[in-house]
N, C-alpha and C positions, 0 to 999 in steps of 0.2 A: 682867527677863523677855525683852526684846529682845536684851540682851547674851547671855544664855544660849542663845537661838534661833540667833543669828549663830554662836556658837562651835560649836553642834552641826552647823550647815550646813557650816562650814569643815572640821570633823573628818571629816563624811561625804564631802566633796569630795576630801579627801586620801586617804581610805580606798578609795573606789571604784576610781580608776585603779590603785592599787597592789595591792590586796588582792583585788577582785572577780574579775579573770581568773585569778588564781592559786589560787583555792579550787576544790575539786571542785564545789561548788554553783554557783559563777560560770561555770566552764567548761561545765557542763551547761546552764545558761541560754543561754549564747552559742551552743552547738551547737543547742539547740532553736529559738532565734530564727533562726539561720542556715538550718536545715532548712525551717522554715516560710516564710521569705522566698524560698528557692530553689524550693520547692514552688509557691508562689503565682506567682513569676515564670515558672517553666516553664509552668504551666498557662495563664497569660494570653498568653504569647508563642506557645505551640502553638495556643491557640484562635484568635489573631490570624492566624497563618500559614494554618490551615485555612480561616478565613473568606475570606481573600484568594484562596487556591487556588480555592475554590469560586466566587468572583466570576469568576475567569478561566474556569472550566468553564462557568458560566452564560452569560457573554458569548459564548464560542465557540459554545455549542450552540444559543443563542436568537437571537443578533444577528449576530456576525461571520461564522460558517460559513454560515447560511442566506443572508445578504447576498451572499457570494461566489458561492454556487451560483445564486442568483437572477439576479446580474449575468452570470454565464456563460450562463444559459439565455436571458437577454434577447439576448445576442449570437447565440446559435444560432437564436432565433425570428426575429430580424431578417434573418439570412442566409437562413433558410428562406422568409421572406416575399418577399425580393428575388428568390429563385430561382423561387417560385411566380408572382410578377408577370411574370417573363420566360417561364416555360413556359406560362402561360395564353395567350400569343400564339401558341403552336404548335397551340392547339385549332382546331377548324373549326366553321363555322356558327353556330348559336344559342349554343352554349356559349362560343365566343370573344366573341361580341357581348354576352354577359351580364356582362362585367366581369372583374375579377382572380380571381374564384372563391372558394369557401368556405375553401380552405387558406390563401390569402393573407390572408383576413380573420381566421381563427383564430390565425395566427402574430402578426399585428399586435396582436390582442387579448392574446395571452400576453405579448408584449413589454411592452405598456403596463401590464398587471397586475403584471409582474415589476418594472418601475420603480417602481410604487407601493409594493410591498413594500420595495424598497431604500430609498425615500424615507422609509418609516416608521421605520426604524432609523437614519436619517442625521440628525445634529444640524443644526438649522436655522441657515443662515447660513455653514456650512462649505463647503469646496471641493467635497466630494462632493454637497451639496445643489445647488450652482450647476451641477455637471455633469449632474445628474439633469434640472434644469429646461431646460438647453440641449438635452439629447437629446430630451426630450419635444417641445420646439418644432420641432426638426428633423424628427422623425417626422411631425408635422402637415404640414410642407412636402413631405416624401417621399410621403405619402398623396395629396396634391393633385396631384403630378406623375404618379403612377401612374394617378390617376383621368382626368387630362387625356389620358394615353396611350390609355386605353380609350375615352374619349370620341371620340377622333379616329382610331379604328381603320380607318375607311374612307378616311383621308387619307394612308395609306402613310407617306411620309417624315416628316410631322409626328408621327405616333403613335410611330415608332421614336425620333425626337428626344427626345420627352418621357420615353420609357423610359430613354434614355441619360442624360438629366440625373438621373432618379431613381436610377439605379445609381451614377452619378458622386457623388451626394450621399451615398449609403450607403457607398461604398468609399474615398473620398478619404483619403489619408494625412493624419494629424494633426487634420484639421478635420472628416473625414467622421463619419457617425453611429456606424459601428462602431469607428472610431479613438477617439471619445470614450467609448464603452462600455468599450473596453480601457483607457483611462485611469482610468475608474472602477473597473475590475477591479484595476488596479495599486494603487489606494489600499486596496481590500479586502484584497488580498494582503499589503500592508504591516501592516495591522492584525491579520491573522491570524497573521503571522510574529512580531509583538510578543507576542501571546498565548501562542504556542508557546515563545518564549524568555524568558518573564517571570522575574525573578529569585526570585519566590515558589516556583518549581519547580526552582531551581538546585541543584547539588551543594552549594554553600556553606550553603544552608538546611538540607539534610538533615544535614550535618556539624554545624551549630550546634545542631539539635534533639538530635542524639545526645550531644553534649558537655553540654548542659543536663540531659538525662535521667541521664547517668552521674554528673554532679555531685550530683544529688538522691540517687541510690542510694547513692553513696559516703558522703554524709552520714548517711543512714539506717543503713548498715552500721556506720559509725564510732561513732555513738550507741549501737548495739546492743553493739559491742565495749567501749566505755567503761563502759557500765552493768555488763556481764558482769565486768569486771576490778575495778571499784570496789565493786559490791554483791554479788559472788559468785553471780550469777544468770545461767546460761548463756543462756537464751532469754527474750526479752520478746515475748509473744504479739502485743501491739498493734503493736510496731515491726516484727515479722516480717511481719505483714499488711500494714503500710504499705510495707514493701520489696517485697513481692510485687506490690501494686498499682502501685508506682512502675515496676517492670520491665514489667507489662502495659501501662501508659500509654505508656511509652517505645516499646515494640515496636509497639503499635497506631498511634501517631502517625507513627513512622518509616516503617512499611509503607504507611500511607495516603498519605504524601507521595510515596513512590517509585511506588506504584500510580497515583496521580493523574498524576504526571509521564509515565509510560509510556503511559497511556491518552490523554493530551492529544497526545503525539507521534504515536500511531497515528491519532487523529482528524484531525490536520493532514495526515498523509500520505494518508489516505483522502480528505480534502477535495481534495487536489491531483489524486487520481485521477478523482474526479467532474468537476472543472473541465477536465482533460485530455480526458476522453471528450466533454464538451460542446463543447470547442473543436475537436475533430476532426469533430464533426457540422457545426459551422459551416464548417470548411474544405471538407468534402464538398459542402455546400450551395452555397458559393461557386463551387467548380469546376463543379458542375452547372448553376448559373445562368449562368456564363460560356459554357458550351457552348450553352445555350438561346438566349443573346443573339446568339451567332455565327450560329445558324440562322435567326433572324428578321431579320437585317440583311445581305441579299445585297450584293455588292461594289458594284453600281450605286447602291443606296440609301445605302450608307456614304459613296460619293463625293459623293452629292447633299446629304448632311447639313449641310455648312458653310454652304451657301446658306440653310438654314432657321434656323440658329442656331449649330450646330456648337460649335466651342471645345473645351475640355478634355474635356467629357462625351463628345463624339463620338470624340476621340482614344482615350478609355478603352474605348469600345465596339469600335473597330478593334483595339486590343491584345488583346481577348478573342478575336479571330478569327485574328490573324496572328503575335503575338509569343511565344506559348508555344511551347517547343520540348520535345524529349525530355528534355533536361537539366532543364528546369523541372519536368517531370512527376516525375523522379527526386528533385528537391530537395523537392517536396511530400510525396512518399511517405516520405522520410526524416524530415521534420518531423512528419507524420502518426504515424508509429511512436513518435518520441520523446515525443510528448504522452501516450502510453499507458504509457511506462516507470514512472511512479509506481504504476500498478496492479500491476505485476510485482514491484515492491519491497515490496509489502504482505504477503508470504508468501502469495500469491494461491492460491486454491482451484483444483481442477482445472477447474471450470466457468468461473472468471474467466480462466484462461489459455486455455481453448478459445475464449471470446468475443473476447479480444484477437487470438488467432491468426486467427480468422474475419474480423475487422474488417480486419486488415493484409492478409490474402489477397484479400478482396473489394475493398479500396481499390486494390491493385496492379492487379487486373483492371480496375477502373474507369478508372484512369489510362491503362492500355494502350490500351483501346477509345477513350478520349478523344483520345489522341495519334494513333491511326490516323484518327479522323474529322477531326482538323485537317489532316493530310496530304492526305486525300481532298478535303477541302473547298478547300484551296489549289490543288489540281491540276484542279479542275473549275470551269468558268465559268457554264454555263447553269444557271438555277435548277431546272428540272425534272430536269435530269441529276443535280444535287446531291442533290435529294430522293431520287431512285431509289438513288443510291449510299449515302447516309447513313441512310436509313430503317431497314434491318435492324440497323444498328449502334446506332441511337438506342434501340431497344427492348432491346438487350443492355446498353446503358449504364445504362438505367433499372433493369434487373434487378440489376446490380452495385451500383448506388446504393442500392436498397432493402435488399439484403443487408448492405451496410456499415452502413447506418443502424440496422438491426435489432441487429446485433452490438454496435454502439456504445451503443444504448439499453439492452441487457442489462448492459453494463459499467458504465454510469452508474448504473443502479438498484442494482447489487450494491454498488458502492463508496459509494453514498449510505447503504445499510443499515450498511455497516461505520462510516461516520462517526457515525450515529446511535447504534450500539452502544457505540462507543469513548467518546462524550461522556456516555452514560448511565452507563457503567461508571466514568467518572472521578468521578462524584458521590460525595459523602462516604458511607462505609459505617460500620458499627458504631455508628451514632448518636453519632459523636464530637462533633457540635455541642453536644450535651447532656451527653455522657459526660465530655468533658474537664473541665468546671467541676465535675461531681459527683465524679469520681475525685479531683480535686485537693482538694476539700473534705474527702473521706473520708480522704485521706492526712494532711491537717493535723490532723483530728480524732483519728486513731489516734496521731499523734505526741504530741499533748497527753495523751491517755489513757495512753500508754506512759511518758512522762517526768515528768508532774506528781506522780504518787505517789512517785516516787523523790526528787524535790525536797523533798516534805514530809517523807519519811522521813529524809533526810540532815539536815534542819534540826533 
């Protein structure tokens, strides 16, 4: 019995490799198994690619994109707060004695809430988390300096000194509050760029999907042609249906990948537009704050500051009054305009182009008035004379500031909507998350239905 079984096994082993692939029945089996394997592999791979793409979309829409916008708005809010802290010293009477004012308080609140949002999507223990903690600590110190400035408002030089230290802490390169926010923004920008350039949305993935789908369709057509030749039947309804479903599956998945890729790129571009508008608002607030600090620090007070504590903070206050030139103003205008370039590259609507144009025009007017005020201030010594000369232009400067801010706000709001629309559109369509496994299963089932009866018939 054992000998007979062993002989049978050896005979089968010799027959299978030589005879099985050479028979019609064997070839049909091989083609069926290959088509099933390719169908399953294509379905699994496509579903994996779709899942990874949607993870990228979800991260950009819910985490990385909002974090980048929140960081930019933190920068803008802090610049606005510093500007409000300075301009509050230009108020008179009870309003001035009342402290830094509601605008300052609101902007500080917006900044701290924005940092809390950024921290919520930042992994604990990472570089971004450490930056957020450092910024929060420095804001506390900054608030204390501004409070001291207002507490000593009747002590002239001492009050201005505290304000100078606060502004220095806000604007110092590399270690200041805004510099640290910019470092945090750079980390956010790197993460957003990584999302936009992910290999799951690359041309190689699209090509690989197309090749896999064409391999499946080729096998299905090949089986159909083989059966038509061997069994004298031109059409196999089940295989025809499987081929049609394969074409539909390939078309939908290829279109979805290309569609997601384009929408992600649009979303990243819109995000750059939002951030550019926010950074321009911060630049505007910094310029206005510098002008306000120059108006509250007459030359005799600035000269007396070193004896009160002086140092770099006082030097930075003096720079606000004396170092800016017409060339510096032109440089700021050029930077201001370049930050809005991403908006114009978005195939901007007429309203968006108008808002950008209004922002650029109002900011040029703002810088022109600001430069004129710097010239007048440097040519006038007596405080009462300075106030008489500068007062009319101060109101014009404020008007240009408000018009620029309004135009930038409209631009930021419009590009924010573009970002939201693009990331929403990038989400999976056609129910492919469920559709791919279902369609793959139906293709395999139709393959079996179309081929198995022919196998039995041939045998």
